[in-house]
C-alpha positions in Angstrom: -14.5 1.7 8.4 -13.1 4.9 9.8 -10.0 3.1 11.1 -9.3 1.5 7.8 -9.8 4.8 6.0 -7.3 6.4 8.3 -4.7 3.6 7.7 -5.2 4.0 3.9 -4.7 7.8 4.2 -1.6 7.2 6.3 -0.2 4.9 3.7 -0.9 7.4 0.9 0.9 10.1 2.8 3.8 7.8 3.6 4.1 6.7 0.0 4.0 10.3 -1.2 6.8 11.3 1.2 8.9 8.3 0.0 8.5 9.3 -3.6 9.7 12.8 -2.8 12.8 11.3 -1.3 13.3 8.9 -4.2 13.3 11.9 -6.5 15.7 13.8 -4.3 18.1 10.9 -4.2 17.8 10.1 -7.9 21.4 11.0 -8.7 22.9 10.2 -5.3 25.5 7.5 -5.0 24.1 6.5 -1.6 20.5 7.2 -0.5 20.1 9.8 2.3 18.9 9.0 5.8 15.6 10.6 4.9 15.2 8.2 2.0 15.6 5.2 4.4 13.4 6.7 7.0 10.5 7.3 4.5 11.1 3.9 3.0 10.6 2.3 6.4 7.6 4.5 7.2 5.9 3.6 3.9 6.5 -0.1 4.5 5.1 0.1 8.0 2.0 2.0 6.8 1.4 -0.6 4.1 1.8 -3.4 6.5 -0.7 -1.7 8.8 -3.3 -1.6 6.0 -2.6 -5.3 5.2 -2.8 -6.3 8.9 -6.0 -4.5 9.5 -8.7 -7.0 10.6 -11.8 -6.2 8.5 -14.9 -6.1 10.6 -17.4 -6.2 7.6 -17.5 -7.4 4.1 -17.5 -3.7 3.0 -14.1 -3.3 4.9 -12.7 -6.3 3.0 -13.9 -4.8 -0.3 -12.4 -1.3 0.4 -9.1 -2.9 1.6 -8.9 -5.2 -1.4 -9.7 -2.3 -3.8 -7.0 -0.2 -2.2 -4.3 -2.9 -2.3 -5.1 -3.7 -6.0 -4.5 0.0 -6.8 -1.7 0.8 -4.4 1.2 2.2 -6.4 3.8 0.5 -4.2 2.4 -2.9 -5.0 2.0 -2.5 -8.8 3.5 -5.4 -10.6 4.6 -7.1 -7.4 1.7 -9.5 -6.7 1.5 -13.1 -7.8 -1.5 -14.2 -9.7 -2.9 -16.0 -6.7 -2.6 -12.8 -4.6 -4.4 -10.8 -7.3 -7.1 -13.5 -7.5 -7.6 -13.4 -3.8 -8.0 -9.7 -3.6 -10.2 -9.6 -6.7 -12.5 -12.2 -5.1 -13.3 -9.7 -2.3 -14.6 -7.2 -4.8 -16.5 -9.6 -7.0 -14.1 -9.5 -9.9 -13.1 -12.6 -11.8 -9.4 -13.3 -12.1 -8.0 -12.9 -15.6 
């Protein structure tokens, strides 16, 4: 679980860095290089969490809980994706 926890921490840090750049570029006509760099880093970090091969059911539960709460995924998942993640944490789909 340590590897998964590190990937989740890495994603949180990458997301926070991206949000800083979003705020810095709020009024810019074209986003800065730092914006695009942090955008790519956040996407890569999220993909690393998604691609992590869970070794235990607890890993699967932690990963699913994180993905359900990840701010960069809010409102972007289809019902079937939500139901799949919720099934790992023992939550019924709405």
